[in-house]
N, C-alpha and C positions, 0 to 999 in steps of 0.2 A: 504494500500500500504506500502511495506517495505521501510525502509530508506536504500539507497544503500551504505551508508558509515558505517553502523553499523559493518560490518565485519572488516573494517579497525580499528575501535575503539577496537573491540574484540582482534585483533592481537596485537595492541599496548599494551593493558592491559596485555595480556598474557606474552609478552616480559618483561614487568616490574615485573610481578609475578615471572617468572623464574630467572630474574636477581637479584632479592632481596636475595634469599637464594638457588637458583638452583632447587627449588622444587615448586610444586603446591599443595595447600591444598584444601579441599572441599569448604571452604568459598570463596577462590579466584576463583575457578571454577564456583561457583554459581553466583558470580558477573559478570563473563564473559557471562554466560548463560542469566542472567538478561538483558544484553545489547541486546542480540539476541531477547529476548522476549518482549522488551518494545513496539514494534510496533505490537505485536500480531502474527507475522509471522516469522518463522525461514526459511529463504530462502536458496538456494543452496550454496551461498557464505558463509553464516554463518555456515552451516553444514560442509563445507569444512574446515573452520577455527577450528571448534570443533573437527573434525577428526584429524587434524594436532596437536592440543594441546594434545588430548588424546594419540596420537601416540608417543608423546615425553615423556610420563610417563613411568618410568621403573617399573619393577616387585616389587621392594621394596616399591615404592610409592603407588602402587595399592593394598592397604590393607584397610580393614574396611569400614568406611564411604565413603571414596573417591572411593573405588572399587564399592560399592553399587550405588553411584551417577552416575558413568560412565556407569554402566550397565543400569541404568534407562534412561540415555540420549540416549544410543545406541538403546534401544527399542522404546522410545518416538519419536525420530527423524530419525530413520533408518540410523544411522551413524556408 
């Protein structure tokens, strides 16, 4: 059973990441994904949060390793 508050923790963590330097790096994204995965299920609320986070990334940020990770998440979780 998924923890219904994980998506809130994910959102809070992403706000802190973006507030830090205005950007999200692959390690920060992975920490957010880890929150979603810790109960073994990525539910619809968690997918929504991931979509919103990915949607905030600009073209300049979506390069290299981060771009690859975003593509992987899109395929893995249909987001």
